[in-house]
Each structure stands twice: as structure tokens, then as C-alpha cells.
TORPA-279507 format. One line per 4 residues: their letters; for each residue x, y, z of N, C-alpha, C. Coordinates in steps of 0.1 Angstrom, whole numbers, plus 2048, in hexadecimal, padded with zeros to 3 digits. Last residue first. Example, Ala and Ser with C-alpha at 12.3 -4.5 7.8 and 13.67 -1.06 7.14 Angstrom:
<sites>
sa) 880,7EA,847,889,7F5,847,881,800,84F  884,7C7,84E,87B,7D3,84E,884,7DF,84E
</sites>
This chain:
<sites>
pnql) 2C9,673,C08,2CF,67E,BFF,2D9,684,C08  2CD,651,C11,2C8,65F,C13,2D0,669,C0D  2C4,636,BF8,2CF,63E,C00,2CA,64E,C02  2B5,619,BF8,2B2,627,BF5,2BD,62E,BFF
vpap) 2BB,5FB,BE6,2BE,605,BF1,2BC,612,BF0  2A3,5E8,BD7,2AD,5F2,BD5,2AE,5FA,BE4  29F,5C5,BE2,298,5D2,BE0,2A5,5DE,BDF  2AA,5AB,BCF,2AB,5B3,BDB,2A5,5C1,BD7
rrsa) 293,592,BC1,29B,59D,BBF,29E,5A6,BCA  27F,582,BC4,28A,57F,BCA,297,589,BCA  268,58D,BB6,268,58D,BC3,276,589,BCD  272,584,B9B,271,593,B9F,271,594,BAE
saly) 26D,56B,B9D,27A,570,B9B,27D,57E,B9F  251,56A,B9D,259,564,BA8,268,56A,BA8  24A,578,B88,245,57D,B94,24E,576,B9F  253,564,B75,258,572,B74,256,579,B83
lagt) 243,54E,B79,253,54E,B7C,259,55D,B7C  22A,558,B74,22D,556,B81,23C,555,B86  22C,55B,B58,22A,567,B60,22E,564,B70  22E,53F,B53,239,547,B4F,239,554,B57
aliv) 215,537,B5B,220,531,B63,22C,539,B60  205,544,B4A,204,54A,B56,211,544,B5F  20D,536,B32,20E,544,B34,20F,548,B40  203,51D,B3A,210,51F,B36,216,52C,B39
agll) 1E9,521,B3D,1EF,51B,B48,1FF,51F,B45  1E0,528,B23,1DF,531,B2E,1E8,52D,B39  1E7,50E,B17,1ED,519,B12,1EC,524,B1E  1D2,4FE,B25,1E1,4FA,B27,1E9,507,B24
vywf) 1BA,50B,B1D,1BE,50A,B2B,1CC,508,B2C  1BB,504,B02,1BB,513,B06,1BE,514,B16  1BB,4E8,B03,1C7,4EE,AFF,1C6,4FE,B02  19F,4E5,B09,1A8,4E0,B12,1B7,4E8,B10
pavs) 190,4EB,AF3,190,4F4,AFE,19C,4F2,B07  1A2,4DF,AD4,198,4DC,AE0,19A,4E7,AEB  1A7,4F5,AB7,1AC,4ED,AC2,1A1,4EA,ACC  1A5,502,AA0,199,4FB,AA4,19E,4F0,AAE
ltkl) 1B8,515,A97,1BA,507,A96,1B0,4FC,A99  1AA,52B,AA3,1AD,52A,A93,1B0,51C,A90  1AD,526,ABD,19F,527,AB8,1A0,526,AA9  1C9,528,AC0,1C3,51A,AC2,1B4,51B,ABD
gsag) 1CB,543,ABA,1D4,539,AB2,1CB,52C,AB5  1BC,54E,AD0,1B9,551,AC2,1BF,547,AB7  1CD,548,AE5,1BE,542,AE3,1B9,543,AD6  1E4,556,AE0,1E4,547,AE2,1D6,541,ADE
lvla) 1DA,571,AE0,1E0,56A,AD5,1DF,55A,AD4  1D1,571,AFB,1C6,573,AF0,1CD,56D,AE3  1EA,56E,B08,1DF,564,B0B,1D4,563,AFF  1F6,584,AFF,1FC,578,AFC,1F2,56D,AFE
iggr) 1E6,599,B09,1E7,597,AFC,1ED,58A,AF7  1EC,594,B25,1DE,592,B20,1DE,591,B11  206,59D,B26,203,58F,B2B,1F4,58B,B25  204,5B6,B1E,20A,5AF,B15,207,59E,B1A
llre) 1F6,5BF,B35,1F0,5C1,B28,1F6,5B7,B1F  207,5BA,B4A,1FB,5B3,B4A,1F4,5B4,B3D  21D,5C8,B43,21F,5BB,B42,211,5B3,B43  212,5E3,B45,216,5DE,B38,217,5CF,B37
parh) 1F9,5F2,B55,203,5E7,B58,206,5E0,B4C  1F7,615,B4A,1F2,609,B49,1FD,5FE,B4E  204,62E,B45,1FC,62A,B52,1F7,61C,B54  211,631,B2D,219,62F,B3A,212,62D,B47
tfhs) 1FD,62F,B1C,208,625,B1B,210,626,B27  1E7,641,B17,1E7,639,B24,1F3,62F,B23  1EB,649,AFC,1EA,653,B08,1EC,64C,B16  1EA,632,AED,1F8,639,AEF,1F6,644,AFA
gili) 1D0,62D,AED,1DA,624,AF5,1E7,62A,AF8  1C7,642,ADD,1C1,641,AEC,1CC,637,AF2  1D4,63E,AC5,1D9,64A,ACD,1D2,64A,ADA  1C9,625,ABE,1D8,625,AC2,1DD,632,AC9
gpis) 1AE,62C,ABB,1B2,622,AC5,1C1,624,AC9  1AF,63C,AA4,1AC,643,AB1,1B1,639,ABD  1B8,625,A93,1BE,632,A93,1BC,638,AA1  1A3,611,A94,1B0,60E,A9A,1B9,61C,A9B
gili) 18C,618,A89,18C,616,A95,198,614,A9D  191,61B,A6E,189,627,A76,18B,625,A84  1A0,604,A69,1A6,610,A6B,1A0,61A,A72  188,5F4,A66,193,5F1,A72,19C,5FD,A72
sgvv) 17E,5FF,A4E,176,5FE,A5B,17F,5FB,A68  190,5FD,A3A,18C,60A,A3E,186,60A,A4C  195,5E1,A38,19E,5EA,A3C,19B,5F6,A40  17A,5DA,A31,17F,5D4,A3D,18C,5DC,A41
synp) 178,5E6,A17,170,5EA,A21,174,5E6,A30  18C,5D8,A09,191,5E5,A0E,186,5EB,A16  19B,5BA,A0A,18C,5C2,A0B,18F,5CE,A12  1B2,5AB,9F4,1AE,5B3,A00,1A0,5B9,A01
tgfa) 1BF,595,9E6,1B0,599,9E7,1AC,5A0,9F3  1DD,598,9D3,1D2,591,9DC,1C4,597,9DB  1EF,5A5,9C1,1EC,594,9BF,1DF,592,9C7  1EF,5C0,9C7,1F1,5BB,9BA,1EE,5AD,9B7
itav) 1E9,5C2,9E2,1E0,5CA,9D9,1E2,5C5,9CA  1FD,5B5,9EB,1F2,5AF,9ED,1E6,5B6,9E4  213,5C4,9E4,213,5B6,9DE,205,5B0,9E0  20D,5D7,9F8,20D,5DA,9E9,20C,5CE,9E1
gaai) 210,5CA,A0F,206,5D0,A0A,201,5D3,9FD  22C,5C3,A0F,222,5BA,A0D,214,5BE,A0B  236,5DF,A11,239,5D5,A05,230,5CA,A03  22D,5E7,A28,228,5ED,A1D,22B,5E5,A10
tvlm) 237,5D3,A39,228,5D4,A38,224,5DA,A2A  252,5DB,A38,250,5CE,A34,23F,5CE,A32  253,5F5,A41,257,5F1,A35,254,5E5,A2E  247,5F4,A5A,242,5FD,A50,246,5F8,A42
ahfl) 259,5E4,A68,24E,5DF,A65,245,5E8,A5A  26E,5F5,A68,271,5EC,A60,263,5E3,A5D  263,60A,A79,269,60D,A6D,269,602,A62  25E,5FA,A90,251,5FE,A8A,256,604,A7B
dtgv) 279,5F2,A9A,26F,5E7,A95,261,5EC,A8D  282,60B,A9D,288,602,A93,27F,5F7,A8E  273,612,AB6,274,61A,AA9,278,612,A9B  278,5FC,AC6,26C,600,AC2,26B,607,AB6
vrra) 295,5FF,AC8,290,5F3,AC4,281,5F4,ABE  29A,617,AD2,29D,616,AC4,297,608,ABF  293,614,AEC,28C,61C,AE4,28E,61B,AD5  2A7,602,AF5,299,5FF,AF3,291,608,AEC
tlpf) 2C4,603,ADE,2BE,606,AEA,2AF,603,AE8  2D5,5EA,ACC,2CB,5F3,ACB,2C7,5F7,AD9  2E6,5D4,ABC,2EB,5DF,AC5,2E1,5EB,AC3  2D4,5B5,AB9,2D9,5C1,AB3,2DC,5CA,ABE
ltvl) 2C7,59F,AC4,2D2,59D,ABA,2D8,5A8,AB7  2B0,5A4,AD6,2BA,59A,AD9,2C7,59A,AD1  2A0,5B7,AC8,2A2,5B8,AD9,2AF,5B0,ADA  29D,5AE,AAF,2A4,5BC,AB2,2A7,5BD,AC0
algf) 28E,597,AB5,29B,596,AAC,2A3,5A3,AAF  276,5A1,ABE,27D,598,AC6,28D,599,AC1  26D,5B0,AA7,271,5B5,AB3,279,5AE,ABC  269,59B,A94,272,5A3,A93,277,5AC,A9F
fvgs) 252,58D,AA4,25E,586,AA1,26A,590,A9C  23F,5A4,AA7,244,59B,AB3,251,596,AB0  238,5B3,A90,23F,5B9,A9C,245,5AF,AA6  230,5A1,A7D,239,5AB,A78,241,5B2,A85
gvst) 21F,58B,A82,22C,58A,A87,235,595,A85  20B,584,A66,20C,582,A75,21C,583,A77  204,57E,A4B,203,58F,A52,205,58E,A5F  209,569,A3F,200,568,A49,1FC,576,A4D
lgli) 21C,56B,A28,212,561,A29,208,563,A31  22C,581,A31,225,582,A24,21B,579,A22  237,577,A49,22F,582,A4A,224,584,A3D  247,563,A3F,23B,560,A47,232,56A,A4A
fgfv) 259,573,A32,252,56A,A29,246,566,A32  265,581,A46,25C,589,A3D,255,57F,A35  272,56F,A55,266,572,A5C,25E,57B,A50  287,569,A42,27E,55D,A4A,272,564,A4D
vgit) 291,580,A3A,28E,579,A30,285,56E,A36  299,58D,A52,290,595,A4A,28A,58A,A40  2AE,57C,A5B,2A1,57E,A63,296,583,A5A  2C0,582,A46,2BC,575,A47,2AD,575,A51
vala) 2C7,59F,A4B,2C0,59B,A3E,2B9,58C,A3E  2D0,59D,A64,2C4,5A5,A62,2BD,5A1,A55  2E8,58F,A60,2DE,589,A68,2D0,590,A66  2F5,5A0,A4F,2F2,593,A4A,2E7,58C,A51
khrt) 2F9,5B4,A62,2F3,5B7,A57,2EC,5AA,A50  307,5A9,A78,2FB,5AF,A7A,2F2,5AF,A6D  320,5A3,A69,317,598,A6E,309,59C,A73  32A,5BC,A63,325,5B2,A59,31D,5A8,A5C
tlpg) 31B,5D0,A7D,325,5CA,A77,321,5C3,A6B  30F,5F1,A85,30C,5E3,A80,318,5DD,A7B  318,602,AA3,318,602,A95,315,5F3,A92  300,605,ABF,30D,605,ABA,30C,603,AAB
dspl) 2EC,609,AD3,2EB,611,AC5,2FA,611,ABF  300,5FE,AED,2F2,602,AE9,2F3,609,ADD  31C,5EA,AE4,315,5F5,AEB,308,5F8,AE5  32A,5CB,AE5,31F,5D3,ADC,318,5DD,AE3
ehas) 33B,5C7,AF7,33E,5C3,AEA,336,5CB,AE0  333,5D0,B11,33F,5D6,B0C,342,5D1,AFC  31D,5C0,B16,31B,5D0,B12,328,5D4,B0D  31D,5A3,B01,31E,5AA,B0E,31F,5B8,B0B
wlrp) 300,590,AF2,30C,596,AF1,30F,59E,B00  2E5,58C,AEE,2EF,583,AEB,2FD,588,AE8  2D0,594,B09,2D7,598,AFD,2E2,58E,AFA  2B7,581,B18,2C6,584,B18,2CA,589,B0B
itlf) 299,589,B23,29F,582,B18,2AD,587,B16  287,584,B3F,291,58C,B3B,298,584,B30  263,57C,B3B,270,577,B3D,27C,582,B39  24B,589,B35,24C,584,B43,25D,580,B45
traa) 24B,592,B1B,244,59A,B24,249,595,B34  258,580,B0C,25C,58D,B0A,257,596,B16  248,56A,B0F,256,569,B13,25B,577,B14  22E,572,B04,231,56E,B13,23D,570,B17
vvls) 237,573,AE9,233,57F,AF2,234,57D,B01  23C,559,AE4,248,563,AE4,243,570,AEB  223,54E,AE8,22D,54A,AF0,239,553,AF0  215,559,AD4,211,55B,AE2,21C,55A,AEB
vvvl) 225,551,ABC,225,55F,AC0,221,561,ACF  21C,536,ABD,229,53A,AC0,22B,548,AC3  1FF,53B,AB9,203,534,AC5,213,537,AC8  202,547,A9F,1FB,550,AAA,200,548,AB8
iggi) 20A,530,A90,214,53C,A92,210,546,A9E  1F4,522,A91,200,51C,A94,20A,528,A98  1E1,533,A82,1DE,52D,A8F,1EB,528,A96  1ED,535,A6B,1EB,541,A73,1E9,53D,A81
mdll) 1EE,51B,A60,1F9,523,A62,1F9,52F,A6B  1D2,515,A60,1DD,50C,A67,1E9,514,A6A  1C7,528,A4E,1C2,524,A5C,1CE,51E,A65  1D5,525,A38,1D7,530,A40,1D4,52E,A4D
lanv) 1CA,50B,A2E,1D9,50D,A32,1DB,518,A3C  1B0,514,A28,1B4,509,A31,1C2,50A,A38  1B6,528,A14,1B2,52A,A22,1B1,521,A2D  1C3,518,A02,1CA,523,A06,1C3,526,A14
diga) 1C9,4FA,9F7,1BD,501,9FD,1C1,50C,A04  1DC,4F6,9D9,1DA,4F7,9E8,1CF,4FD,9EE  1E2,4F4,9BE,1D4,4EE,9C5,1D5,4ED,9D4  1F6,504,9B4,1F9,4F7,9BA,1EE,4EF,9BF
rpfi) 1E7,51B,9B2,1EA,514,9A6,1F0,506,9A9  1E6,524,9CC,1D9,520,9C5,1DE,517,9B8  201,527,9D3,1FA,51E,9D9,1ED,51B,9D2  20A,53D,9C3,20F,530,9C1,206,526,9C7
eylt) 1F8,554,9C7,1FB,550,9B9,200,541,9B9  1F5,55A,9E2,1EA,55E,9D9,1EB,558,9C9  20C,552,9F0,1FE,550,9F5,1F2,54F,9EA  221,558,9E0,21E,54C,9E3,211,548,9E8
fvgl) 21C,576,9E0,21C,56F,9D5,219,562,9D6  222,578,9FC,215,57C,9F8,213,576,9EB  23D,56F,9FF,234,569,A06,225,56C,A00  249,583,9ED,249,574,9E8,23F,56D,9F0
vaap) 245,598,9FE,240,599,9F0,23F,58A,9EB  257,590,A13,248,592,A13,240,593,A08  26F,58F,A07,26B,583,A0B,25B,584,A0E  275,5AA,9FF,272,5A1,9F4,26B,592,9FA
vsga) 275,5B3,A1C,26B,5B8,A12,269,5AF,A06  288,5A5,A2C,27B,5A2,A2E,270,5A9,A22  2A2,5AF,A23,29C,5A0,A22,28F,59D,A22  2A2,5C7,A25,2A6,5C2,A18,2A4,5B4,A16
gmwl) 299,5CC,A3E,28F,5CE,A33,294,5C7,A25  2B1,5CB,A49,2A6,5C1,A4F,29C,5C0,A42  2BC,5E2,A40,2C2,5D6,A3F,2B9,5CA,A41  2AB,5F4,A4A,2AD,5F4,A3B,2B2,5E6,A38
gler) 2AE,5F2,A65,2A1,5F0,A5F,2A0,5EE,A52  2C9,5FB,A68,2C4,5ED,A6B,2B7,5E8,A64  2C8,615,A60,2D0,60B,A59,2CC,5FE,A5B  2B5,622,A71,2B1,61F,A62,2B9,616,A5C
nvnk) 2A8,620,A8E,2B7,61D,A88,2B4,618,A7A  296,638,A9C,296,62F,A92,2A4,62D,A8E  28F,64C,AAF,290,63F,AB4,293,634,AAB  28A,668,AAB,297,663,AA9,29B,653,AAF
lqah) 26F,672,AAD,278,66F,AB9,285,66A,AB8  26A,670,A91,26B,67D,A98,272,67C,AA4  268,652,A90,272,659,A89,275,66A,A8E  251,650,A9E,25F,64A,AA4,26A,652,A9C
ratg) 23D,659,A8D,240,65F,A99,24D,65C,AA0  240,649,A77,243,657,A77,246,65F,A84  238,630,A80,248,633,A7D,24A,644,A7C  21E,633,A84,227,631,A90,235,636,A8E
fvkt) 214,637,A69,213,641,A75,21C,641,A81  21D,621,A5E,222,62D,A58,221,638,A64  20E,60C,A6A,21D,60D,A6E,222,61A,A68  1F6,611,A5F,1F7,613,A6D,205,615,A71
iaay) 1F9,608,A45,1F7,616,A48,1F7,619,A57  202,5EC,A47,20A,5F5,A41,206,604,A46  1EB,5E1,A54,1F6,5E3,A5B,1FF,5ED,A55  1D7,5E3,A3F,1D5,5E9,A4D,1E2,5EC,A54
ilds) 1E6,5D2,A2E,1E3,5DE,A29,1E0,5E8,A36  1E3,5B9,A3D,1F1,5BF,A39,1F0,5CD,A34  1C7,5B6,A3F,1D0,5B8,A4C,1DE,5BD,A48  1C1,5AE,A26,1BB,5BC,A2C,1C3,5BF,A38
gvat) 1D0,596,A23,1D2,5A1,A1B,1CD,5AF,A1F  1C3,586,A39,1D2,589,A37,1D5,595,A30  1A9,585,A31,1AC,58B,A3E,1BB,590,A3D  1AA,577,A19,1A4,586,A18,1A9,58B,A26
sppi) 1B1,55F,A22,1BB,566,A1A,1B6,574,A17  19D,559,A36,1AA,559,A38,1B3,561,A2F  17F,568,A32,187,560,A2D,194,562,A31  16E,575,A51,175,579,A43,17E,56E,A3F
gfvt) 15E,573,A67,15E,568,A5C,164,56D,A4E  163,581,A7E,15B,587,A74,159,57E,A66  171,572,A8F,166,579,A94,15D,57E,A8A  185,563,A81,17D,55C,A8A,170,562,A8E
ilip) 191,576,A6F,18E,569,A6B,181,562,A73  195,58E,A7E,18D,58E,A70,188,583,A6C  1A4,584,A93,198,589,A95,18E,58A,A87  1BB,57C,A85,1B2,571,A8B,1A4,578,A8F
tmls) 1C4,597,A7D,1C1,58C,A74,1B7,581,A7A  1C7,5A4,A95,1BD,5A9,A8B,1BA,59E,A82  1DE,59C,AA5,1D0,59B,AA9,1C5,59C,A9E  1F5,59E,A96,1F3,590,A9C,1E4,58F,AA1
gagm) 1F5,5B8,A8E,1F4,5B0,A85,1EF,5A2,A8A  1F3,5C5,AA8,1EC,5C8,A9D,1EA,5BD,A94  204,5BF,ABD,1F8,5B9,ABE,1F1,5BC,AB1  216,5DB,ACE,216,5CE,AC9,207,5CA,AC7
gtlg) 218,5F1,AE1,221,5F2,AD5,220,5E3,ACD  208,5F6,AF6,212,5EB,AF7,21D,5EA,AEC  1F4,609,AF1,1FA,606,AFE,206,5FE,AFF  1EF,606,AD6,1F5,613,ADA,1FA,612,AEA
vlig) 1E5,5ED,AD4,1F3,5F0,ACC,1F8,5FE,AD4  1CE,5EF,AE3,1D9,5E6,AE7,1E6,5EA,AE1  1C1,602,AD2,1C5,605,AE1,1D0,5FC,AE6  1BD,5F3,ABB,1C6,5FE,ABA,1C9,603,AC9
valg) 1AD,5DE,AC2,1B9,5D9,AC0,1C3,5E7,ABF  196,5EE,AC7,19C,5E7,AD3,1AA,5E3,AD1  191,5FA,AAD,195,601,ABA,199,5FC,AC5  18D,5E3,A9E,199,5EB,A9D,19D,5F5,AA7
aaim) 175,5DA,AAC,182,5D2,AAB,18D,5DA,AA9  164,5F0,AA3,166,5EF,AB1,172,5E5,AB3  166,5EC,A87,16A,5F8,A8D,16C,5F7,A9B  15A,5D4,A85,167,5D5,A83,16E,5E3,A86
gtni) 140,5DB,A8E,148,5D0,A97,155,5D2,A92  139,5EB,A7B,139,5F1,A87,142,5E7,A91  137,5D8,A65,140,5E3,A63,143,5EA,A72  123,5C5,A6C,131,5C1,A6D,13A,5CD,A6C
dm) 10B,5D5,A87,110,5D0,A79,11F,5CC,A78  0FA,5CE,AA3,107,5D1,A9E,10A,5CC,A90
</sites>
């Protein structure tokens, strides 16, 4: 199997996971390009940002048709994340090299560390009930945005947008977690708004990569060829697959990829896996203690 065929296969696999779970594209593709195909980290980041921008456009278009997007919130978050992501890309390709920093070595450490954090966040979102930071009567679902919400959205956008521009990792997980816990959105609008905002920030970062960076368009094309049908296939089976099992598996893969990128000893693979499995066990234990619903006769 030549490298282009391998990348198409990798794109197909990642696309299926994205279609099934709505997550995993940026967090999985960059470490695959680095560790499996030997792409230099700076090139992998740039290529993945362009790939992500294209795929987010398709996902956003579908959710916009379904009216699942809170455009106001997405735009406020983008007001912080778009310039921050461009600054992150500029820092990666212009500031770090001029400062004499070994960009590829730095990226390996950054991406590896962020992937480990992302794996734990994914595990928490999968197996634990994350409480919203308000009561139902204070902020109803799909309620209006206050000044505090808008300021919070911009701040979150700045922090995670800069990280995205540097590493291409976390456009869905970090922003999605913020949307779930901090803003008045129903579940379906969390997904749609997350995709809409991710489209804005990845397009900006992708354009900045074309201007300042070193994307490999052959890599972008190969993974797109595989991932677009993969997303369609995964979406078809999205209601039939055990979502928690899939997301738990993604968390494990992300953690292992992060540790592999960091060149951590195999012992830590086992430890991370034990942490994720323990989290899952806690979830199952709590679920088993819940009283069964009472069925009433019609």
C-alpha cells in the first residue's frame, strides 16, 4: 500500500468516526499524519487545518438546513477565535522560527500534551454527567444571550482559538464542552453551533496557513477522498452504534496517540487506559443504581 492509498484509508476511518460521533477529525488526523505517515508536525498541522475547514463547511450546511445553529453565539465566539487562530498560525510559522525555536520539536510536545488532555475531556463528556452552571428557570434552553455570555464567548474563543491555530487540535472538543456547560442551548443546537463556529475558525486558520505556512495539498486531497464518504457512511449508522463505546474508544485512541507523540513509556499507556476505563466503570455503576422507570398501563 503506497502512502496516498494509506492516507485515503486513514481519512475513511476518521470520517466514519466523525459521522458516528460528531467528533475526532482534528484530534485524530494530525497525530496520524505525524506518527503513521511521518509528515513533519508543522506540515501536518497546516494540512489538517485546511482539511478541517472543508469538512466543517459540509457539516455546517446540513445543520443550518435543520435550523440547529445559533448564529449569534457562533459569531460572538468567532469574534475571539478567528483573530486568535490567525495569530496562532502566524506565531507557528513566523514568530517561532525567527526566535530560533525548533517548531517541529515544540509541536510534538504541544500536540502530545493537548491530546492527552482532550482524551480525558472526551472521556468525561462520554461517561459523566456534566452539570450545567445554571438552573433551568434562570436560563431556559435556547434562551437569549446576555452581556456576560457574549464576553465569555469571546474570551473562550481567544484562548482555544490560539491553541487551534498552533496545533489544529481541539476545535470540536473544547468549544463543544464550553457550549454544553456555559450557554443556553438545547443539545441539537450545541452540535450545530459547534460546527458553525468550527467552520469559521478553521477557515480563518486554513487561509492563514496558506498565507504563512506549509500545507501539503496532496495530503489534503488524499484524506478528503477518504473522509467525505466516511462521514456519509458513519452518519448513516449514527443511531445504531453504541455511542458511548465509540466515544470511549476515541478517548483511548486520543490518549494513546498523545503519549506516543510524547514518546512516553508503554506503562503510561496502561495507566491512561485504566483511568478511562475506571471513569466508564463509575458511569455504569451510577447508572445501575438509578431506579427503573415505572411503566403505567394505558
